[in-house]
C-alpha positions in Angstrom: -25.3 -93.6 -38.0 -21.7 -92.5 -38.4 -22.7 -89.8 -40.9 -25.3 -88.4 -38.5 -22.8 -88.3 -35.6 -20.2 -86.6 -37.7 -22.8 -84.0 -38.8 -23.8 -83.3 -35.2 -20.2 -83.0 -34.1 -19.6 -80.5 -36.9 -22.6 -78.4 -35.8 -21.4 -78.4 -32.2 -17.9 -77.3 -33.3 -19.3 -74.5 -35.3 -21.4 -73.3 -32.3 -18.3 -73.3 -30.1 -16.3 -71.3 -32.5 -19.1 -68.7 -32.9 -19.3 -68.5 -29.1 -15.6 -67.9 -28.7 -15.6 -65.2 -31.4 -18.6 -63.4 -29.7 -16.9 -63.5 -26.3 -13.7 -62.0 -27.7 -15.7 -59.3 -29.4 -17.6 -58.5 -26.2 -14.4 -58.2 -24.2 -12.9 -55.9 -26.8 -15.9 -53.6 -26.8 -15.9 -53.6 -22.9 -12.2 -52.7 -22.9 -12.8 -49.8 -25.3 -15.7 -48.5 -23.3 -13.6 -48.6 -20.1 -10.8 -46.7 -21.8 -13.2 -44.1 -23.0 -14.7 -43.5 -19.5 -11.4 -43.4 -17.7 -10.3 -39.7 -17.1 -7.0 -38.5 -18.2 -4.4 -38.4 -15.4 -4.0 -35.0 -13.7 -1.4 -32.8 -15.2 1.2 -31.4 -12.9 1.1 -27.6 -12.4 4.0 -25.3 -12.7 4.5 -25.1 -8.9 4.6 -28.8 -8.4 1.0 -29.3 -7.2 -1.7 -31.0 -9.2 -5.4 -30.4 -9.6 -7.7 -33.4 -9.8 -10.7 -33.7 -12.1 -13.7 -35.9 -11.3 -15.9 -36.5 -14.3 -19.5 -37.7 -14.2 -22.3 -37.9 -16.7 -23.9 -34.6 -15.6 -21.1 -32.3 -14.3 -17.4 -31.8 -13.9 -15.9 -30.9 -10.6 -12.4 -29.5 -10.3 -10.7 -29.9 -7.0 -8.4 -27.0 -6.0 -4.6 -27.6 -6.1 -3.0 -28.7 -2.9 -1.9 -26.0 -0.4 1.7 -24.9 -0.9 4.3 -25.7 1.8 4.4 -23.7 5.0 7.6 -22.0 3.9 6.1 -20.6 0.7 2.7 -19.3 1.6 2.0 -15.6 2.4 1.7 -14.7 6.1 -1.8 -14.4 7.6 -3.3 -10.9 6.9 -3.9 -10.4 10.6 -0.3 -11.0 11.5 1.7 -7.8 11.8 5.2 -7.7 10.5 7.5 -6.1 13.0 8.6 -2.7 11.6 12.0 -1.3 12.0 12.4 0.9 15.0 11.7 4.5 14.4 14.5 6.9 14.4 15.0 9.0 17.5 13.7 12.5 17.4 16.6 14.5 16.2 17.8 17.1 18.7 17.7 20.3 16.6 16.1 22.4 19.3 18.4 25.2 20.3 18.4 26.3 24.0 17.1 29.8 24.7 16.8 32.2 27.6 14.4 31.1 30.3 14.3 27.5 29.1 14.3 24.9 31.9 16.9 22.1 31.6 17.6 19.0 33.5 21.3 18.0 33.7 22.0 14.4 34.7 25.5 13.0 35.4 25.5 9.2 35.7 26.2 8.0 39.2 26.8 11.6 40.3 23.6 12.9 42.0 25.4 15.9 43.5 26.2 17.1 40.0 22.7 16.5 38.6 19.6 18.7 38.8 17.3 21.2 37.2 18.6 24.5 35.9 17.1 27.5 34.2 18.9 29.5 31.5 19.5 33.0 32.8 19.1 36.2 30.7 22.8 36.2 30.1 22.5 32.8 28.4 24.3 30.9 31.3 23.4 28.0 33.5 25.2 27.1 36.7 26.4 23.5 37.3 28.0 22.4 40.6 31.8 22.2 40.5 31.8 23.4 36.8 30.3 26.8 37.5 28.7 29.0 34.8 28.4 27.6 31.3 27.0 29.5 28.3 24.4 27.3 26.5 22.1 29.7 24.6 22.1 28.8 20.9 23.4 25.3 21.5 21.5 22.0 20.9 21.1 19.6 23.8 23.8 17.2 22.3 26.2 20.2 22.1 25.4 21.1 25.7 26.1 17.5 26.7 29.5 17.5 25.0 30.4 20.8 26.5 29.6 19.6 30.1 31.3 16.3 29.5 34.6 18.1 28.6 34.3 20.3 31.6 33.6 17.4 34.0 36.6 15.3 32.9 38.8 16.9 35.4 36.4 16.0 38.2 34.7 12.7 37.2 36.3 9.7 35.5 34.5 9.1 32.2 31.5 11.4 32.9 28.3 10.5 31.1 26.0 13.5 30.8 22.4 13.8 29.6 20.6 17.1 29.1 16.8 17.3 28.8 14.7 20.3 27.9 12.0 20.2 30.5 10.3 23.6 30.0 10.3 25.6 26.8 10.0 29.3 27.6 12.3 31.0 25.1 10.2 30.3 22.0 7.5 33.0 22.2 5.3 35.0 19.9 3.1 37.9 21.0 -0.6 38.6 20.4 -1.8 42.2 20.9 -4.9 44.2 20.1 -8.6 43.4 20.2 -8.5 39.7 21.0 -9.9 37.6 23.8 -6.6 36.9 25.6 -3.7 39.0 24.4 -0.2 38.4 25.6 2.8 36.2 25.1 2.3 32.8 23.5 4.7 29.8 24.0 5.5 28.1 20.7 6.1 24.5 21.9 5.1 23.2 18.4 4.6 24.6 14.9 1.5 26.8 15.0 -0.3 29.1 12.6 -2.0 32.5 13.1 -5.4 31.0 13.1 -4.5 28.4 15.7 -3.1 31.0 18.0 -6.1 33.2 17.6 -8.4 30.3 18.4 -6.4 29.5 21.6 -6.8 33.2 22.6 -10.5 33.3 22.0 -10.5 34.9 18.6 -10.9 38.5 17.6 -13.3 40.6 19.7 -16.6 41.9 18.2 -15.1 45.4 17.8 -12.0 44.1 16.0 -11.3 44.6 12.3 -9.9 41.1 11.4 -9.6 41.9 7.7 -6.9 44.5 8.7 -4.8 42.2 10.8 -1.1 42.0 10.3 2.0 40.3 11.6 5.3 42.1 12.5 8.3 39.9 11.9 12.0 40.7 12.3 14.0 39.5 9.3 17.7 40.3 9.0 17.5 42.9 11.7 14.6 44.7 9.9 11.0 44.6 10.8 8.6 43.3 8.1 4.9 44.0 7.9 2.9 41.0 6.7 -0.8 41.5 6.0 -3.2 38.9 7.3 -6.9 39.0 6.2 -8.6 36.9 8.8 -11.9 36.5 6.9 -10.2 35.5 3.6 -8.1 32.9 5.4 -11.1 31.5 7.1 -12.8 31.0 3.7 -9.7 29.5 2.2 -9.2 32.2 -0.4 -5.8 33.1 1.3 -3.3 30.7 2.9 -2.7 30.6 6.7 0.6 31.8 8.0 3.0 29.9 10.3 4.1 31.8 13.3 7.8 32.2 14.0 9.6 32.9 17.2 9.4 36.7 18.0 6.4 37.3 15.7 3.9 40.0 16.9 0.3 39.4 15.8 -1.7 42.7 15.7 -5.5 42.6 15.8 -6.7 46.3 15.2 
């Protein structure tokens, strides 16, 4: 009886040992499988943000990196950046005969008002009298009047504005819709002036047009073939003050 009991106890002991070994082996295999399925930790990007990967048996989805901080992202495309203020239009216009000016003296309405440049190149300002202004720019006229008003007004502040440009003229003569003087208030070409005047008449010879221009005290004859300029085979010509456009 003792022998049988010892044999049975031995069998039970062996079964327990085998069970423990199997359990340890199963745990080891489960651990290795878990490690194999666990994704690698996300790698930090160069800008400090990380992209996260989610792995499944069928597909891989990559989440985009986190948005950068508000101070580092680019402005919204619809937002307009305030541009620097544009420079004031430079006062290179020189005053000529028949131009209309407005002289304003701050806090002195009796000394302010509209004036017209006379044929002798003068304007008349109250208290100051006649002042020659032809050939001067508006800032130069302002400085001249400021100096003359210092004996009358304490710290005079003078502003001169060109209200009416009449001295810059060209002339259109010949067989054209509306011949006569043309005010050059902005840069214009011969074609533009002809268009404003209604163009050459049906009896005109536009291929024989020319421009008379005074250069250095001498008159210069400049040929202008209207038809070739229209087709682009010859360049258009900018009109200068005093030019005479002749349409035969």
